[in-house]
C-alpha positions in Angstrom: 100.2 130.8 82.8 102.0 130.4 79.8 102.7 126.9 78.2 106.2 126.6 79.4 105.2 127.3 83.0 102.2 124.6 82.7 104.9 122.1 81.4 107.2 122.8 84.2 104.4 122.5 86.7 103.3 119.1 85.5 107.0 117.8 85.3 107.1 118.8 89.2 103.8 116.6 89.8 105.5 113.7 88.0 108.5 113.8 90.1 105.8 113.9 93.1 104.2 110.7 91.7 107.4 108.7 91.6 108.3 106.5 94.8 110.1 108.8 97.6 112.3 106.4 98.9 115.8 105.7 97.3 115.9 102.2 95.9 119.1 101.1 98.1 117.0 101.8 101.1 114.8 98.5 100.3 117.6 96.2 99.7 117.9 92.7 101.7 120.8 91.0 103.0 122.7 89.0 100.5 121.2 85.3 100.1 122.1 82.9 103.1 122.8 86.1 105.7 120.7 88.2 107.7 121.0 91.0 110.2 121.1 90.5 114.1 119.8 93.2 116.3 121.5 93.3 119.8 120.9 95.3 122.8 123.6 96.7 125.1 124.2 93.6 126.6 124.5 91.9 123.2 121.2 90.0 123.9 119.7 89.1 120.4 116.5 91.5 119.8 115.6 90.5 116.4 116.9 88.9 113.4 115.7 90.1 109.8 116.9 89.8 106.1 115.8 93.3 105.5 118.8 95.8 105.2 119.1 97.4 108.4 120.4 101.1 108.7 121.1 103.3 111.9 117.8 105.0 113.1 115.8 102.0 112.2 113.4 100.7 115.1 111.7 97.9 116.3 108.8 97.0 118.4 109.2 94.0 119.8 106.6 91.0 120.9 106.4 92.6 124.4 106.3 96.0 123.1 109.9 97.1 123.9 111.1 99.6 121.7 114.6 99.5 120.3 116.5 102.0 117.9 119.4 101.0 116.1 122.3 103.1 116.3 125.2 101.3 114.5 125.6 98.7 112.1 129.1 96.5 111.7 128.6 94.1 109.1 125.3 91.9 109.8 125.3 93.2 113.7 122.9 96.1 114.4 123.6 97.8 117.7 120.4 99.0 119.5 119.3 101.1 122.1 116.5 100.3 124.2 113.7 103.3 124.2 111.5 102.0 126.7 107.9 100.3 126.5 105.7 101.5 123.4 102.3 102.8 124.4 99.9 100.6 122.5 96.4 101.1 121.7 94.0 99.7 124.2 91.5 96.9 123.7 88.2 96.5 125.8 85.8 93.8 125.4 82.0 95.1 124.8 79.5 93.1 126.2 76.7 94.7 124.3 78.3 93.6 120.7 80.2 90.8 122.1 83.3 92.1 120.8 86.8 93.8 121.4 86.8 97.5 120.6 89.6 100.1 120.8 89.3 102.4 123.6 88.6 105.5 121.6 86.4 103.6 119.1 82.9 104.1 119.1 80.2 101.3 118.6 80.0 100.1 115.2 76.8 101.0 113.2 75.8 98.0 111.0 75.6 99.0 107.5 75.7 96.7 104.3 78.8 98.2 102.9 81.8 95.9 103.7 85.7 97.0 104.1 87.6 96.1 101.2 91.2 94.6 101.6 93.7 94.7 98.7 96.6 92.1 98.5 99.6 91.7 96.5 102.9 90.1 96.5 106.3 92.5 95.8 108.8 89.2 95.8 106.8 86.6 93.8 109.6 83.8 94.2 109.4 83.8 97.8 108.9 80.3 99.2 109.3 77.8 101.9 111.7 75.0 101.9 109.4 72.5 103.9 106.4 72.7 101.6 108.1 74.1 98.1 111.2 72.2 98.2 113.2 75.5 97.8 113.3 78.9 99.1 112.9 80.7 95.6 110.7 79.8 92.8 110.8 82.0 89.7 107.4 82.6 88.4 104.7 82.1 91.2 106.4 81.2 94.7 104.8 79.6 97.8 104.3 82.9 99.0 101.2 82.9 96.7 99.4 79.9 98.5 100.1 81.7 101.7 98.3 85.0 100.2 95.5 82.9 99.1 94.7 81.3 102.4 94.8 84.8 103.9 92.5 86.3 101.1 90.1 83.0 101.4 89.7 83.5 105.3 89.0 87.3 104.9 86.3 86.7 102.3 84.8 84.0 105.0 84.9 86.7 107.2 83.0 89.0 105.0 85.4 91.2 103.7 85.4 92.5 100.1 89.0 91.2 98.7 91.0 92.5 95.8 93.7 90.1 95.2 96.6 90.2 92.7 98.9 87.5 91.4 100.9 89.7 89.2 104.5 88.6 88.9 107.1 91.0 90.0 110.3 89.1 89.4 113.2 89.2 89.5 113.8 89.8 93.2 116.0 92.6 92.8 116.1 96.1 93.8 113.6 97.4 91.4 111.1 94.7 92.6 109.1 97.7 94.8 108.9 99.9 91.8 107.3 96.9 89.5 104.8 96.1 92.5 104.1 99.8 92.9 102.1 99.6 89.6 100.3 96.9 90.9 99.4 98.4 94.1 98.1 101.5 92.3 96.0 99.5 89.8 94.5 98.0 93.1 93.8 101.2 94.7 92.1 102.5 91.5 90.1 99.5 91.2 88.6 99.3 94.5 89.6 102.4 96.6 90.7 99.6 99.5 90.5 100.4 103.3 93.8 98.3 103.9 96.5 97.6 101.5 98.6 94.3 102.6 102.0 93.4 100.8 102.8 89.8 101.7 106.3 88.3 102.4 108.3 86.0 104.2 111.4 86.6 106.0 114.9 84.7 105.5 116.3 84.1 109.2 116.3 81.0 111.1 113.2 79.3 111.9 113.2 80.0 115.6 112.6 83.5 114.8 109.0 82.9 113.7 107.9 79.5 115.2 105.1 79.6 117.5 102.2 77.9 118.7 98.7 79.6 118.9 95.8 78.3 120.5 97.5 75.0 120.7 98.2 75.1 116.9 101.9 75.1 115.4 102.0 78.5 113.0 104.5 81.2 112.1 104.5 84.4 113.8 103.6 87.6 111.9 105.8 90.5 111.7 104.6 93.8 110.5 106.8 96.1 108.5 106.8 100.0 108.3 108.4 102.1 105.9 110.1 105.1 108.0 110.7 107.4 105.0 107.4 107.8 103.6 104.5 110.7 104.4 102.3 108.2 105.7 104.7 107.1 108.3 102.8 108.0 111.4 99.5 106.7 109.7 100.9 103.5 108.9 102.5 102.9 112.4 99.5 103.7 114.2 97.6 101.3 112.1 100.3 98.3 112.6 99.9 99.3 116.4 96.4 98.6 116.1 96.9 95.2 114.5 99.6 94.1 116.7 97.2 94.9 119.7 94.4 93.0 117.9 96.9 90.0 117.7 98.1 90.1 121.2 94.5 90.0 122.3 92.8 87.5 119.8 95.8 85.5 118.8 98.6 85.6 121.6 101.8 84.3 120.4 101.1 85.4 116.7 102.9 88.9 116.7 106.5 89.0 116.0 106.6 92.5 116.3 106.9 95.8 114.4 110.1 96.6 112.2 110.1 100.4 111.1 112.9 100.2 108.2 114.4 102.9 106.1 112.3 102.2 103.2 109.1 103.3 101.3 107.6 99.7 100.7 105.0 101.8 98.5 103.3 102.7 101.8 102.9 106.3 100.7 100.2 105.2 98.4 97.7 104.9 101.5 97.8 105.4 105.1 96.6 101.9 105.7 99.3 100.2 104.3 101.1 97.3 105.6 104.0 94.9 104.6 103.8 91.5 106.5 106.3 88.7 106.8 104.6 85.4 107.2 107.3 83.3 108.5 110.6 82.4 107.0 111.9 80.3 104.1 113.1 78.1 107.0 109.7 77.4 108.5 106.9 75.1 106.9 104.5 76.5 104.4 101.7 74.8 106.3 102.4 76.5 109.7 102.9 79.7 107.6 99.4 79.2 106.1 98.1 78.8 109.5 99.8 82.0 110.5 98.1 84.0 107.6 94.7 82.7 108.6 95.1 83.4 112.2 96.4 86.8 111.4 93.0 87.2 108.9 90.9 86.7 111.8 92.3 89.6 114.0 91.0 92.0 111.0 87.4 92.5 112.0 88.9 93.9 115.4 91.2 96.0 113.5 88.6 97.4 111.5 86.0 97.7 114.0 83.5 95.2 112.6 83.8 92.3 115.1 80.7 91.0 116.5 78.5 91.9 113.2 78.6 88.1 111.9 79.8 89.5 108.7 82.1 92.5 108.3 79.5 94.8 107.3 80.6 98.3 108.5 83.4 100.8 107.0 86.4 101.3 109.5 85.6 103.8 112.2 88.9 104.3 113.5 90.7 107.8 113.0 92.1 108.3 109.7 89.4 106.4 107.4 88.7 109.7 105.7 92.4 110.1 104.9 92.6 107.1 102.7 90.1 108.5 100.2 91.6 111.8 100.4 95.1 110.0 99.7 93.7 108.0 97.1 92.0 111.0 95.3 95.6 112.9 95.3 97.3 110.1 93.9 94.8 109.5 91.0 95.0 113.6 90.4 98.9 113.6 90.5 99.2 110.4 88.2 96.8 111.9 85.6 98.7 115.3 85.6 102.1 113.4 85.3 100.6 111.7 82.2 99.3 115.0 80.7 102.9 116.4 81.5 104.5 113.4 79.6 102.1 113.7 76.5 102.8 117.7 76.3 106.4 117.3 76.5 106.4 114.5 73.8 104.3 116.6 71.5 106.6 119.5 72.1 109.5 117.1 70.9 107.8 116.0 67.7 106.8 119.4 66.6 110.6 120.7 66.7 
């Protein structure tokens, strides 16, 4: 293969290493506005600040699935798709733990699952607690993320947490946070990657009570235009099933939006919305803490006292493979860039 072909091949690999989604697909509603999803009878199904497109879908807290067929202004008209089949959790008395039906009894080892956490929108804050909804620099969302990370550590997980700032909160924020996500993946090969956000809708969309405590609900967001969409959605459904068993009232469903959200980087990548700017930060922190407590169930290590086993659900090998491919592609892209620049300098 001659040098020209090699450079062309490396250039193609460089393109593959870039985000797969169009930037505009990860936009949000203008500040102060939000999208309302309604059914055939004009009943409100859901509200979100994420820009909504025809083809987007939503699985509600009661597992009803809706598909957006038309968006007029800030109103998204949906068609009911039926009840979503969710993973089945059963209580195992031998391990005193909840296990998914297809999941074998975990084997205890000394290796802990690793969870990577970061924030794409670094300014997101809570009016009740931070004084305003947006703080340039480090918003209140960092406090929520740290509570989430601390609780996971208490449960025995290895945590890789990034407080990297990705401001401004604009259309390029996901491009900037992509670099952070890739650094976290290279550093620790995490089993799970979590991007922590908060929504921007009326407070009642997220206000809840779990086990007698005031908290905010947690919404899971899956990018439907990334190659890992099926794996990401399966993972999100496992998380929701665990929330429904361990913390009834915590789930605010799963939104499948027209975007990538950097979830092409891992088959177990998830974006979470912890309440809205209109909820109190204290309640958002409680929601994040409760959410963390469901992760041992999701990763198959509940009942071990300390999270001590690798995830045993289907797709665990896929995470390592995906990370290896990403590293190879990124390295090839860098080599291509070097060769191209070297050639230009020689001319």
